[in-house]
N, C-alpha and C positions, 0 to 999 in steps of 0.2 A: 292811330291813337289820337283822339280828338280831345283837347283840353278846353274847359269852359272857364270863363273868367271868375265866376264865383268859386270854383275849386282851386284855382291857382292865382293867388293875388298878383297884382302888377309888380310887387317888388321881387317876384321870381321865386318866393318861397313854396316849396312843395309839401305842404303839411299833409299828414295822413288824415287829420280830421280837425275840425274847428268847433270847440265846445260853445254852445249857446244856451243860455238859461233864461227862464222867465224871471222878471224883476221881483215878483213876489216870493219866489222860491229862494232867490239869493239872500233875502232878508231873513229868512227863518231857518237857514242851515245852522246847525249847532252841533257841538260834539256829542257823539253817541257812543260812549265807551261801553264795550261788551265785557262783562265780568268773565274772567278765565274759568273754564269748567273742566278742562282736560289737561293732560300732561303737555300736549302740543301747544295749547293756549298758554299755559304757565311758562313754558320755555320762551315763547315769543314775547309775552308780556314782560318777563324778567329781563330779557336782553334790551328791550326798548327802555325799560325803567332805568337801567344802568347807563345806556347811552344818553338818555334825556338828562339825567342829573349831571353827567360829565359835560355834555354840550352847553347846559345852562351855566355851568361854572366858567367854561372856557369863554363864552360869548358875553358874560356878564348880564345874563337874562334875569329879570326880576320885576318888581312893581314899578320902578322908576326908569322906564326905557326912554331913550332919546332917538331922534332920527337916524343918527349914525349907528347906534347899537342895533336898532331894528333892521337897517339895511345890511349890516354884517351878518346878522342872524339869517335873514332871508337868503342871502347869496350862498352862505355855507350850507344851509338846510337844503336848498335846491340842488346844490352841486352833488349832494349825497343821494337825494331823492330820485335822481334820474338814473341811478345805477340798477336797482332791482328789476325794473321792467326789461331792460336790455339784456341783462343776464338771464332772466327767465325765458325770454324769447329765444335767445341763442341756444340754450340748453334744450328747449323743446324742438327747435328746428333740427339740431344735431341728432336728437333722439329719433325724430321722425325719418331722417336719413338712414340711420343705423337700423331702425326696426322696419324700414320700408313700409310705412303705413301712414295714414293721414293723422294730422295733429289734433283734430277736433275743433280747431278754430280759435285756440287761445293765443297763438303767436301774434296776430294782428292787435289784439287787445293790449298785450304786454308792450308791444312796440308803440302803440298810442300813448300808453301811460308814460313811457320813458320820454318820448317827444314832448308831452304835455309838461313834464317836470322841467325839461330843458328850456321850454318856452317861458316858464316862470323865471328861471335864471336870466335869460336873455332880456326879459322885461325889466327886472330889477337892476341889471347892468346899465340901463339907461340913466339910472338915478345915482349910481355909485360905482366908481372904478376902484377895484380892490388893489392893495398894495402887493408888492413882490412877496413879502412875508406871508400874506393871506393866500396868494396863489400857490406858494410852496406848501402851505398847510393843506390846501385843497388836493394838490397832487399826491401828497403823502397819505392823506385819508382815504382818497380814492383807491390808491394802490392796496392798502390794507383791507378796506371794505370790499373791494372787488374780488380779491383772493378768498376771503372768508365766506362771502355771500355765494360765490361760485361753488366753493366746496360744500357748503351746507345744502345748496340747491340740488347738487348732485346726489346728495344723501337722502334728503326729503324735501320735495317741493311743498307739501302741505304745511310743514313747519315754517318754511320760509314766508309763504303767503300769510300765515297767522302773524308772523313777525311784522310783516308790511302793514297788515290790518291795523295792528296797535301803533305802529309808527305813524300811519296816517291819521289816526285818532289824535295823537299828539300834535300833528300839524294843524288839524282843524282847531284845536284849543289855542294854538299859537296865533293863528290868523284871526280868530274871535277876539283874542286879547288885543291885537293890533287894531282891529276895527273899533273896539271899545275905546282905546286910547285916542284914536282919531275923533270919534264922536264927542268925547269929553274935553277935547281941546288940548290934550296933553302934548301933541306933536304939532306945534304951529306951522312947521314946514309943509305939512300935508294938507292944510286947510284949503288952500286954493291951487293945489298942485294938479295939473291936467294929467290925463292918462297918456303914457308914452305912445308914439304912433304905432309901434310894433304891437302893443296891447290892443289898440283900437282895431287893427286889422285881424289879429288872431281870434279875439273873442267877438269880433263884429260889433263893437261898442258903438253907441249912438254918438253923433257929433256933440262935442262939448262934455264928453265922459271925463270923469275925474279920477284921481288915484284911488279914491274910496271904491269906485266901481271895479278897479283892478283887483283890490283886496277881496272884495265880495266874490268875484269870479274864481280867484285862486283858491279861496276857501272851499267853494263849491266843487272845484276840481278835486281837491284833497278828500272831500267827503265821498265823492264818487269812487276814487281809488280805494278808500277804506271799505266801501261796500263790495267792490269787485274782488278785492283780495280776500275779504271775509268769505265770499262765496267759494272762491278757488280753493281755500283752505279746507273746505268740506267735501270737495269733489275728488273722485278717483283720477289717475293720471290721464286715462283716455276718454274721460267723460266729455260730452259735447259742450262747448262753450255757450252759455245761455245769453251772452251779451252780443248784440248785433254790432257791426262795425259803426264806429262813431257814437256809440251809446254814451250819454252824459247824465242825464237827469233820471237815473234809475232808482235812486234813493227816495223813499216816500217822505215827503215833508209834512210837518205838523200842520193841521188846518188852522 
């Protein structure tokens, strides 16, 4: 097994993939909400609508955000967002073992998604260390969400991917709002904030990259997850995965 430096960074991180985007693409990513058209869509959309409203209330989300409010929201959001991909990969792995047939290639894509969301969390942790109460809430939320998502994934994969598609749509909206706040000078702490070292390595950012570059890349990641889960929601359980390992910029950007 021969490892190459570009695949395994010097810090010893063994990432499944490292997303890299064109700078022009990063600037034009925007929310692309898909109107629900089926029962499956409506169940996913409705569940996300309820979760979003509750999450907004708990984190104090609104038009007057501060650095602290944003960081709290990012940390909690990414601690939840890293669950679906891992659960989906585990379910498909176990089904492949039970049915004694190939998975069709979706396991690696779901694992990449879960790792990507975890990297978002590890990046934001460089800027804010959560309190013990926050950590307790994360543990409690993860336990409930893990149990429910696992149950529903066992019942219907397609419903769950539709749910994640709408969840990621909301994530794109959230990061678009954050970038807008930064550009309009509403969060002075971010104006001259350099990108954390882990972010520079993971997204292979240029020297001198700033926190705005991090937000742009995170938003692009969420848009990619939205697209991928939307595709999985329309596919049969054993259909071949159309996404190659390491796929990132699969979503068409506006010219």
